[in-house]
N, C-alpha and C positions, 0 to 999 in steps of 0.2 A: 362418590363412595357410598356403598351401598348401605342403608336404614336398619340398625337392629331390628327387626321382626320384634314387636310384644308377644308378649307370653299368648298361648292357644285362650280362645274366649269361651267362658264354661258357664252354663245353667247350673242352681244348687238347686235340688230335693228343696230345702228349707226357706228358698226365697219365693216358691210357688204360691205365696200369701196362707200356707196350715194347707193339710189336703182336706179337710173338710170342705174347703173352700174350692178345692182344684175337683174335689168330686163333684159336685156341683155344676163347674160349667157347663155351657152348652154342650150337647152331647151330638156335635157333627158327625164321632165317629160311627154312631148307628146305620148310615148312611151311604157308608164310604162304599166305593167299589174294588171287586178285586183286581189285583194286579195281572198283567195278562202272561209273562214266562215263569220260571225257575229254573236251578241248572245247579252246577255247581264247579266250583276252580275258582281261580286269583281273581277273573274278570281284571283283563286290563286296564290300565287309565291312574287315577290317583294313587296315591297310597303304594306300598311297597306289596309284594304277593302275598298272600295269606293263605298259607297253607289248611287243608282240610273247609275251609270257608265255605259255604254255600252262598247261592246268587239268584233273585227274584230281580228281574226287571219288569219294568213299566213304560216302557217308552224310551225316555233321557233320563229316567227314574234306576237307579240302580241301589238296592240293600241288599246287604253280603253281610253275611259274618257266622260266628260259629254256634249257633244255635239252631231248633228246629226250622224247618223251611215254615210253618203253618205262623211261627213268629215272625219271620221275615216278613208274612204277607202281610201279615194287622201291621208290621209298621209301615207297610210301603204304603196299605189303605190309609194308615193315622197322618203319613208324610203328603197323602193328596191334600188331605185337608188341611193342611198347614200352607202347603204352598198357596191354597186360593185363598186363607188368614193374612198370608203374607202380602200377595197383590192387591189383594183390598185397599191396605194402605199405598204401596208404594208403587202398585200401577201395573197391568201385565206383561209388561216386559220381562219383567224380573224374573230371573227362576229358569228362563227357558232352554238355557244350557242342560250340561249332565249334572245331575245331583246326585252325590255318593253318599248314602247312611251305615253306618258303621254298627254290629249290634256281636261285639265281645260276648263272652260266654261266663265271665270272671273278670274280678276288679284287675288282675294279673296281665290278663288280655286288655282288658278299656287301655291300662298305662301303655302297653307294648305298641297299641294299634294311633298312642298320640292323645290318649285322656288324658286333663290335665291331674295335676296331682296335688294343685291348692284345694285344701275343703275337703278331703279326705273320700267319704263314705259320702256328704251331703252333694258331689256332684253328680249333677244328672247325664250332661250328654256335654259336650267339645267341642267347638269350629277348631279347627286343624288351621294351619297357616297353609297346605296346598287345598284346601275346600273340603273336607272332609268332613261328616257332621257325626261323631264318635260317641254315640250311646252309652249311655254305663247299667251296670246290671240294675243298678238302686230302683231304674225307671221304671222294673217290673216288679220290683218286691215294695216299693214306695208312694207308689203314684198309679193314678187312675188310667184309664186309658183314655179319658177326656183331658187330664193332668198331661199325658204324654204328647199328645198336639200342642196343648201350652208349651209342653219343653221344646216342642218341634218347630213351631213359629218362633220363638226365640231365634233357634240357632240359625234358622233358613233365613231370619232377618239378616244376623250378622255376616252368611251368605251370599244375603242377597244384596246388601251395601259394602260389601268387601270389606268387611270390620277385622276381619282375623288378621290382618296382615297391618292395623293402620299405629300410627304412631304418631303421639304428638295434639293430642285430641283426648278429651276430656272424657275421663270414666262414665259420667253421669251420661252422658250422649251418646257415646254406645251402647251402654246397660239400659240405658233408659229408653231409648228406641226401640230394643227388643223387646222389653218389656210391655210398652204403650202399644206395640203390634200384637204381641203373642197376648193379652188381655182387651183390644178394640172390637171384638165381637161379643165380649161376655156381660150377660145381664146382672150379673153381681154387683152391689153398691162398690165406691170406693174401700168401705171400713171394713169390707172382707177379702178386700184384691191386697188392702194392706193394713192389716191388723195394730202392726207397730205405730207407724206413722199415727191413726188413729188416737191409741193408748195414749203415747208423747202429747196429740191436739190436747187430749180432753186432762192430762196431767199436767199444762200448763207448760210442757217443752217440744210446743211445734216447731218445725224447722220452717228457717228465713228464705230457703235458698236451695239450689243443688247440694247433695252430699261432693265430699272429697272426694279426689284418688284414693287416699289413707285412708279412707273409709270403708273403700270395699272390700278391707285387709279386716280393717279392725274392730266392724259390726258388723258383715258383710251382708246378712237378711234385712237390717234396718236400711242400710246405702241400698239394697236393688229398690225397697220398696220408697224408698222416700225418690231416686232417679224415676221410677214411673210414676211418682205421684205429680211430680214437677213437669214433665212430660206432659202426663195429663190435666194440668194447668195450662200450659203452656198452648196446649192445641186447643183447649176450651175457650181461651182468651184472644188465640190468633185469629184462630179458625186450620183446622190438620194441614190444609194446602200451604200454609205457609211455615207450618211447624214442621212438615217434610221437608221445603225448600231450604230450611236452616239447618236440617241435619244433614243431607246431603251437600251444602255449603261446611258447615266444621268438618264432615268427615272428607272433602275438598281440602279440608286446609286456606279456605279461603277467610283471608284477611279480617277480623273483627266481623264474622260472623250473625252472633247475635245481633250485634245492635244494627246491620245493617241490613236485617231479617225483619227484626224487630221494631226497630227506632228507638228502642231504649235497651240501658245496658240491665243484667240479674238485679240490681243493687236498687233501683228504681221503681222495680217489681215487689220487692219487699210487702210494702203493706195491699196490695191488691191481693199479694197469693194466701197471707194472712187472712184476709177475709176469705179466701176460696176453702183454706183448710175448717176455718171458723162454719162456715155455710155447710160442707159436707162431712165434717168429722169433727164438730164440736159438741155433740153430746151422744150418749148412749142410744138415742133412738134416732141418731141423723146417718141414713144412710147413703149420701145420695150419690150417682154416677160423678 
């Protein structure tokens, strides 16, 4: 019997650590190469036919939408930068197949193409169960060019790890691994990337572990940041290679993936995590990676 699909996974503009931080993210966009060809039509493949959509192709990358060709070319270049960032963490073999990015002109079309209704206008992008990344109009009005690369890196991590259809996997693993990848190349300090966590730590309300699934609905901005910081902690303590191995094992639903990979359960790391948070976020003048 086929398992029910989880809802499409999405990236919120509000979870980009604050727009001032996103604007300061490293500027890979300035040296992006232009995509090869453009055209019009529905472009056969993933997703239903899309009347009036223009198409830009760059090898196996397809960017299509009902916006201008210049915008599609910009998104194609930003996507290439995002793919490179995903491969830095997850290996050069990921995202080697066809990658489809869709750029609808308005919110109604975003929803029609499979964009998530969860979070309303805060949603920046959605990865659909059929492996398309659909960008919301907000990524052009509320997010900088560098921020769009962050958004695309997050969504392409879901695509690379086939997370859009996962069930039975804690949401902190799915969203935290994507956030970790999105900010892996950033030179910004942890307090800038996770300001809500920094505020909580300085107020004596530091998290003691990863967020619960319900937190992503009840307090989404904080939950995304907590998932990111917890994953950053795991990679710092155990090394990125073991963190990557854990996520792959968890995504494959390996029994006791956490304890098997790290040798302990999350609860045994509480003191070490508290010290990690205090060291990097414990005072206003502290802003370590």
